[in-house]
N, C-alpha and C positions, 0 to 999 in steps of 0.2 A: 504493500500500500504506500509506504514511504517512497519507494522507487517510482511508483505511478505519479506522485506529485512532481517529482523531479523531471520525469520524462515529459509530462504535460508542459511544464514551464520551459524546458529546453526546446521543445517543438515549436511553441509559440514564439520564443525568442529567435529561433532560427529563421522564421518566416519574415522577420522585420527587414524591410528594404534598407539598402545601404544609405547611410546618411553622410553629411559632409562637415557640418559645423561642430565646433567644440566650445564648451563653456565650463569655466571653473570659478571658484570663489571660496569665501570663508564666512562662517556664521559666528557672530559675536553677540555678547550681551551689550546693553547700552553703555556699560562701563568698560567694554573692551576685552572681557574674558571670553575665550573660545567656548562654543556650545557644541558638544559632541553628541552623536546619535540623533541629531535633528533630521527630520524627514523633509527632503527637498524634492518638489515635483514640478515638472513642466507639462502643461496641458495645452495642446494645439487648439486654437480658437475656432478652427474650421473643420479639422479632421479628427476622427476618434483616436488620437495619439496621446498617450500618457507615459511619461518617463519618471522613474523614482530612484533616488539614491539616498544614502545616509551619510551624514558628515562624519569625518574622522575625529580622533581624540583631540586634534588641534583645531577642529571646527571646519576644516577644508572639505570641499566636495568637487566632483568632476563628472561632467556629462560628455561622452564620446559619441560622435556620429549622429548629429541632430539634423533632421530634415529642415531645410530653410522654410521660413514662415513666421507667423505671429503666434506667441504663446502667452500663457498666464503662469508666472512663477509663484509657487506657494511654499512657504517654509513653516514647519510646525515642530514644536518641541514642548515636552512636559514642563509646565510652570511658566510658559511664555505665551503672549498673544501671537496669533498667526500673522504672518506677513504675506501679502499678496500684491503682485505688481505685474503689468504687461512687459514683455520683452520680445524682441524680434531678432531673427538670425538670417543672414544671407549665406549663399553657397561658399563653403570654405572658410567662413569667418571664425576667428578665435577670439572669444570674449572672456573677460575676467572682471568680477565685481564682488565686493564684500557687503555683507548685510548685518544689521544690528536688530536684535529682538528686545522688545520691552517686556518686563515682568507681567504676567497675567494677574488680573485682579478678580475677575468673576465671569462665570457662565460661558459666553460665546467662545468657541474655539477651545474648549476644555479637552486636554489630551488624557487618554486613559490607556491602561495596559492589561487590566485584569480580564477583559472580555476575550482577548485573542492572543495574549502573550507578545504582542507587538504594539507599538505606540499608534493609537488611532484617535481621530477626532470623535468626541462623544456623539456627534450628529451622524457618524458613519457606522455606528455599532448596531448589529442586527439583533442582539439579545437585550432583555430588559436590564438596564444598568442605570444606577443613580450615583451622582457624585456630590459629596459634601466637601466644600473647600474650606481653607483655614480662615477665611473671612467670616463665614457663617459660624464656625466654631468660636471665634473671638467675640462676635456680636452676642451669641447666646450665653456666654460666660461658662460654658461647659468645660470641665477639667478631666473627666473620665469618659471612656468610650461608651459606657452604658447610657450616659446622660444625652449625648448627641444622637445616638441611634434611636432612642425612645421617641424622638420627635420627627422621625422619617416615615413617610407613607409606606404602609404595608409591613412595617417592622413592629414587633411587640416585645418589650423586655419582660422577662418572667424571672421570678426568684425561686431557684431550685438548686441548692448547693452553690450559690453564687448568682450573679446577674447574667442570665443567658438571653439569647435572642431567638424569637420565632420568625421564620421567613416562609411565606406562602403556606402557613398552617403547620409547618414542621417544628418538632422540638429542637432545642438548641444544639443537640449533638449531631444534627444533620447539616449544619452550616460550618464551613471551613473559615477560620479566622487566621489571617496572615498579616505579617509585617514585612513590607518590601518583598512580596512574592514568596515568603517562606512561612511555613505553618507555625503557629504558637501551640505548644503542647501543654499538658497538665490539666486535663478535664477531670472533674469530680462528678461521678454518676452521670457522665455524658455532657455536663455543662462546663464550658470554659468561661470563667468569671471575667466579664468585660471590665470590671472595676480594676483589674490588674494592669490595664493599659492606660497610660497617661496621654493626654492630648497636647502636651507641651511642645512637641517638636514635629507636628504632623503637617504635611503640605495639603493632602486631601485624602478622603476616604472613598473608595470605590466599592459599590455593592452590586453584584450580579445576582439576579434572582432566577431560580430555575437550575436544573442539574448542570454542574460544571465539571463532572468527573472526566470528561473527554480531555480537559486541559490540566486539571489539578488533582485528580484521583479521588481516593476515599475521603469521607467527611464532607464532600462538596455536593451531596445529593440534592440538598435544598438550595444551595447557592454558595457564594463566596463573599466575604468582606475583607478587603485588602487595604491596609493602612500604609499609605505612601509617606515616608518621612521627608522632611525638608532637606534640600541640598543647597550648598553654598552658591550664591549668585554674585556676590561682591567680595572684595578683598577681606573684609571683616564685618561680621554682624554678631552682636551680643545682646541677648534679651534676658531680663530678670523679671520674675513675677512672684507675687505673694497674695494669698487669699485667706480670709478668716471668716467663719460663719457660725451659725447655730450649732449646738451640741459640741462646742469646742472643736469644730471641724477646721482643718487647715490644709493648705496646699501651696507649696513653694517650689520654684524651679529656676533653672538657668539654662540657656541654650546658646552655645558659641559655635559659629560657623566661619570658616576661613578658606581663602582661595588665593594661591600664589603660583604663577607660572604653571608647572605641570602637577602641582600638589594641591589637593583640597581635602577638607575634613570637617568633622562636626563633633561636638561634645555636648551631652545633655545630662542633667541631673534633676531629680524630683523627689520631694518628700510629701507624703499625704497621710492624713490620719483623722481620727475622731474619738470622742469619748463614748460614742455609741448612744443608743436610745432603747426604750422599752415601750411597746404598745400593749403589753399584757401584764397588768400589775398583779395578777393572781399567781405568777411564778417568779422565782428569783432570777432565772436566766434571762438576760436581755434579748430583745428581738435582734438587734445588731450590736455585737460586743465592741469593746474598746479595741482599737487597732492602730498600727502605724506601718506604713509601707514606704519602700525606697525603690527608685528606678534610676539606673545609670545606663547610658548608651554612648557609643563612639563609632565613628566611621572614618576611614582614610582611603583616598584614591590617588594613584600616581600614574602618569602617562609615561611609559618607558620610551615610546616613539609615537609617530603619527598613527600607527596601526595597532599598537599593543598597549593595554593599560591593565593595571592590577589594583585590587582593592580588598579591604577587609572591614567587616561590620560586626559589632558585638552589642549585646544587651544583657543587663542583669536586673532582676526584680526580687525583692524580699518583703515578706509581710509577717507581722507578729500580732496575735490576738490573745486577750485574757478575759476571763469571765468567771462568774459563780454559777453553780447549778446544783439541783437536788436530784439524787438518784435513789432507787430502792436497792438496798443490800440486805439480803436475808429478811425480807418483808419489813425492814425498817428504813426510814428516810434518812439519808446522810447527805451532808453538804460537801461538795467537792470544788476544788479550784481547777479550772480548765485553762489550758494554754494550747494554742495552735500556731504552727510555723509552716511557711511554705516559701520556696524560692525557685526561680527558673532562670536559666541563662543560656545564651547561644553565641556562637561565633561563626561567621560566614566569610571565608576567603573566596575570592573570585578572580577570574582572568578573562579578559575580553580581547579578541583578535579580529581586526578588520582586514579581510583579504580584498582590498579594493573597496569601492563604494557599493558593490552588489552583494557581498558575502560577509556575514558577521557570525563568529563563533563565540559562545560564552560557556565558561566552565565554572560551576559553583560547587562548593561543599557547605553543608549546613550541619553543624554539630551542636546539639542541644540537650539539655537535661532539666528535669523538674523533680523536686523532692519536697515532701511535706511530712509533718508528724503531728499527732494529737496526743496529749497526756492529761489524765485526770488524777488528781491527788486528793486524798481524804483531808478535809480542812482541819480537823481536830488534831490528827497525828502527823500529817505531812507524808504519810505513806502513799506510795504509788498504787492507784487502783487499776488503771489500764493505760496501755501505751500502744499506739499503732503508727506505722511509717509507710511511706510510699515513695519509691525512687524509680523514675522512668528516664530512659535515654532514647533519643531519636536522632539518627544520623542519616543524612541524605547526600548523595553524590550525583551530579547531573551534568550532561553535556547537551547544549542547545545550539541549533544551527538556524539562522535566518537568512534566506536568500531573497533579494529584491531584484526581480527581473526588470529589464528596461521597458517592458510593456506593462500591462495592468495586472501583474501577478506577484504574490508574495507567498513563499513557502516557509513554513516553520516545522522543524523536526527536532526530536530529542530523545534521549534515553538516560536511564539512571538506575541507581540501586539504593534501597532503604533498609536500614537495620534498626530494629527496636528491641529494647530489653527492659525488664521490670523486676524489681526486688521489693517484696512486701510480705510481712507475716500473714496478711489476709489473702494471699494468693499462693496456691500450692503448686509446686513443680512447674513453674512458668518457663516454657522454652522461648528462645529468642525468635522474634518475627523477622524474617528476611523476605524481601520482595524486589522484583525487577519490573521496570516499566519502560514503555516506549510510546511515543505519540507522534502524530503527523497532522498537519493542517495546511490547507491551501486556500488563500483568499484570491478571488477572481473578480476584478472590476470589469464587468461585461461592457459597461458604458458609464458615462457620468451619472446616469440615473439609477443603474442597477448594479449591485454588488452581492456576491454570494460567498459563503465560507463553508467548507466541509472539512471534517477532521475525525480523528479517532484517538483512543488511548487503550493500550493493552497492559494489564497488571497481572503478574504471576506471583502468587504468594505462597509461603511455606505452610500455612495453616488452614487455608481455604482455597476453593477452586479459582482458576484464572477468570479474569473479568475483561470483557471488551465493551468499551463505552463509545458509541458513535455520537456525532454532533453535526447539525446542519443549520445554517442561519442565512438570512438574506435581508437586504434593505432595498426598497424601491422608492425613488423620489420622482414622481411624475411631474412635479413642479415645486416651486419654492415654498408653497403653503403646506403641502402634504408629504409626509414621510411615513411609509408603511414598513413595519418590521415583522418578521416571523422567524421562529426557531423551533427546532425539535431535537431531542437527544435523550440519551440514556445516562443513568447515573447508578452508582452503587455505594453502599456503606459497608465496610468490613466489620465483622464482629470485633468488639473491643476486648482488651485483656479481662475485664471484669465479667463479661458475658461468657467467656470460655473457662476462666481459671479462678474466679472469686471463691474464697472460702472464709466467710465472714459471719460472726455472731455479734450483734449489737450489745455492748456491755451494759448499757443503761436501760434498754427496753427488753431485750431478750430474744428478738426474732433472728433468723438465720437466712443467709442468701448464698447459694452455690452456683458456680458456673456450670455449663452443660457438660464439661469434661471432668468436673470434680464432684458432681452431685451424688453419684453412687457411693463413693468412699465417704463423703460427708454424712449422708443419711445412715450408713452403716455404723459410723462412730457415735452418732446421736442415739442410735438404737442400743448400742453396747452400754451407754451411760443411762439407759432407761428414760430418755427425755422425749421419745416419740409416743404420742397418744394415738394417732391415727394416720395411716398413709392414704393420701388421696390419689396419687399417681405412683405406679411402680417405677423406681429409679432406673431399673435395667431397660425400660422401654424408651428412655429419653435419649434422643439422638443429638450429636453435636450440631450446633447451629451453623448456618451458612450465611453468606453475604446477602443483604437486602438489595433488591433491584428496583429501579424505577424507569419509567419513560414519561416524558413530559412534552407539552405543547405550549408555546407562548405566541401570541399574535397581538400586535398593537399598532397604534398610529400616533404620530406627532403632528399637531396642527399649529403652524406658525401663522396665526390669523393676522397679526400685525407685527411690527418690530417690537412692540411692547407686550404682546399677549401670546402665550404658548399653552396649548392643551395637550396632555399626554394620556393615552388610554392603553391598558394592557390586560388581555384575558389570558388565564393560565389554567392548565389541568395537569395534575401529577398523579400517576398510577404507580403504586408500590406493591410489590410482591414479597413474600417471605418476611414480613415485618417481625422484628424481634421484640417480644414482650415478656414481662415477668408473669409467672403464674404460681399460685399456691399449690404445693405438692404434698404438704404434710402439716399436721397440727401437733404442737408440743403440749406437755402436761401443764406448762405455765400459761396456756391459752394463747401463746404467740404462734406465729406461722413460720413455715420453712418455704422459701421461694427458690425458683430457678428460672432459666431463660429458654424460650422456645421461639421457633419460626411459626407463629400462630395464624396470621391472617393477612388480609389485604387491606389497604386503605386507599383513599383518593382525596386529594384536595383540589378545589377549583374555585375560581373567583375572578373578580375584576378590580383593577386598580385604576384610579384616575387622579390626575394632578393638574392644577391650574396655576400658572405663573404669570404675574403681572408686574412689570417693571416700567412704570409710566415715565416717558421721556419728559413730560411736562412737570413732573415732580422729581427732580434729580435726587437720587439717594434713597428712594422708596422701593422696597421689594416686598411683594406679597405672594405667598404660596398657600394654596388650599389643596388638601389631599383626602382621599376617601378609599377604603377597601371594603369590598364585600367578599366574604370567605365562607365556603361550605366545605368542611372537613369531616369525613366519615370513615368508619372502619367496619369491616365485615364481621358479623357474629353469626353463630348458628344456635338456634333454639330447638329443643326437642320436646315433643309432647305425644301423648298416646291418642290414637284415633282408631276408629272401627272401620276396617276395610273388608268387605265381603264376609261380614259377621265375625271377623277376628280382630283382636286388639293388637295393633302394631305401633311401633315407635316411628314417628315422622320427624325428620330433621328439616327445618326451614332456615334459609339464609336471609339476612337482612343487614343493610348498612345503617348504622346508627351514628349520631354525632360523636366526635372525639372530645374528650374533656378539655376544658381550659382554652377554648378557641372562641373569640368574639366573632359573631357573624358580621357586625358592623363596627368599623373603627375609622377614625379620621383625625386630621390635624389642621391647624391654621398657624401660619408664621408671618409676622409683620416686622420688617426691619426698616429702620429709617436712619440715614446718616446725613448730617448737615456739616459739610466740610469746612465752610467758612467759620462757623462757630465751634467746630471741633466736638459736636454732640453726636452721640449714637444711642439708639434705643431699640428695644425688641419687645415683642409681645407674642408668646407662643402658647397655643392651646392644644391639648391632646385628649381625645375622647375614645373610650372603649365601651362598647355595648355589653349587655349582660351575656353570660355564657354558662354552660353546664359545668358546675364547679366540682361536684362530687356525686358518686353513686352510692351514697351512704344508706339510703332507705331500702332495706331488704336486698340490696345489691341485685336489683332486678333488670339492670341494663336498660332502664327507661328513665326519662326525665320526669321527676316528681316536683311538686310545687315548691318544696323547701330546698331544692338542689340548684337553684339559680344563683349566680353571683349578682352583685349590685353593679349597674353601669356607673361609670365615674368620669369626671371631667377634671383635668389638671390644668392650671393656668400658671405660667411662669413669665416674669417680666424683668427687664433690666434697663438701666440708663448709664451711659458712660460719658466722660469728658476728657478730651485730649488737651494737654497744656504744655507749654515750653518745649514743644516739638518732640520731646523724648518720653513724656509721661502720659499714662492713660489710667484714669480712676473709674472703676465700675462698681455700681451698687445693684444688687439683685434680690428679688423675692421669688422663691419657688413654692408652688402649690398654694396659690392665693385662695383657693376654695377650701383649704385646710382639710382635704379629704384624708381620712385614716381608715385602714382596714388591715388588721393583723392577718386575716385569712386570705384576702384577695390581693393585697399589695403590701407585703410585710417590709419591703425595703424603703417605704415612704413614711417618714416620721410626722407628717403634717406640714404646716407652714414653716418655712425656714428663710433666713436672711443671710446675706454675705456681702462682704466688700473685698474688692480685688484691685491691686495696683500692678501695672506693667511699666517697665522701664526699658527703653531701647538705647543701647550704647553702640556707637559705630566707631 
């Protein structure tokens, strides 16, 4: 398949008629620093000719053999406004010119990479993709990833072992979270806590909705959220910020970026914490405990020559929590001191090789580790009651090739190896996970109005069967007003360590959970200890689980009604087979249950997203966004009942799709930002609405929605105002949750109305 993409490109390239003109130049920033990997295009104004090259590490580019005539030159690069200008060539002419790009401030011409692994204009992407830029992050006053994602259309933040994100109705463990194209590890019960990621050094956040396994592999079944960090654009930038708010919450950081000749780099540090809060006064344990976290990151890039550059990037995160709790020990209530610790870090060396302007090779290594521990000590004696630890490593090695043909074709191929290991007393006999992957993708610009992309990814894993994930997308622009997008593709989610090898008994409550490969031995040991009261499923009949599979469809339309008004619609449908779920398999004498994992059923999610953007030219600085999502998420169940057939009583099994818990059918948001540059004033008003949803099947566990099982709908309102002064300073005041909504059951991470003040200082 990879060879097919290459052959197609070569055949098309070979048919290009001989050209005569030559054109070279260099791309710089406004301050004279070279811009590498910028996409430079020449589009003939009369003929369907399009030539594309990529600038070298020193910003230079070259077009060979150009047919004489009039063209439009377009230069695009991540973080800069696009440059477009007419240019003409005569036969045999040799032309040279340098160009300077201005930093991008917002919206038009946004460059993205997550959708296709190559830099593209947001307006040219065929899959559902949303971008949040650093200006919106600054105006909103958000400091953690969970805060800014909660205000985006079609995304819902849920609290389950941390702050996770729902995308198109999927649980948090189905969305891949990345920083600069590399996965963040360290999920707890499937949730990667978004509060672990600071927003202090982020350029933009790219969100692809729908299966992205064809590009990014497992955990991308529902989509991808890719955090793109800031890169240096000037000789020196240094920002310092500090924030203090309700519940003794604080957030402080510094971000230093530098660029000199062939060397550029960045350093970032952040400290974040809170005294916690409690929404349930009937228990001693707080809803959110006291915590402090630290984040440090660094990157360094060096151009060895015009064609070769090297770089290294690293990140370190650490968090500590402390709290009081009550537990039952031998039918007596005892107070314990709880402490939790977690840290993750990674290092990413990379090598980039440009073989001319048409071929780019990139070699990456991603070496990461996550570890955590939890300890409970008896308050009176100080003796340790329980201790657990979790230590995960994830190492990835990848080679990627990007070929930019002189006509309207781009080919991306790659291959790599992943090695995962886990050490934990709650996991028995965990083997290392080894997997190999390869992928290929070809983007074909059939005309200025139509572009299609096709690709695949193949994953071979040591613990489950191989997976092939296809992808196809396209975008059609019949005119300047209407852009039509469509995509379809397959995704998969590999079984996690816990679903295969978990061997856990909760020390405070007493229930047990076993992975599919450890359940037989685990049940046998519980039976030896006399703890099993009743077996509901014979352990020997439980098979090892396999990867979940999905196939999805997305279709949408962008309407650019005027220069000020944009409407976006997207319809989606996801079908998932072999869904992995927990099921009770035994009952203990302490009336607690034993659980394990099964490929139980099918689900589907479908819905419609719409977004309205209004940036009126007659009110400079005003931005209004309105978003809405309708979601229908259901899972397949089977009901058995006795019926009389031909005079005999028989058991009849009926299948039915019922709603999935904790999914709002209706959700929406509204965001209003206003900036008055002359006065240096900035303000924001953001509203988030979640409709009611089926919260629990607590009444008789009848798999039907009863009157007392609905959640409350809620509306959250956040506002802020900021003032810039003395050119270097920005002071912001904010109020979150103006409606003072509180719900320990439905929204445990929200303490009610909170206030904060924040100061930013820019040093150059």
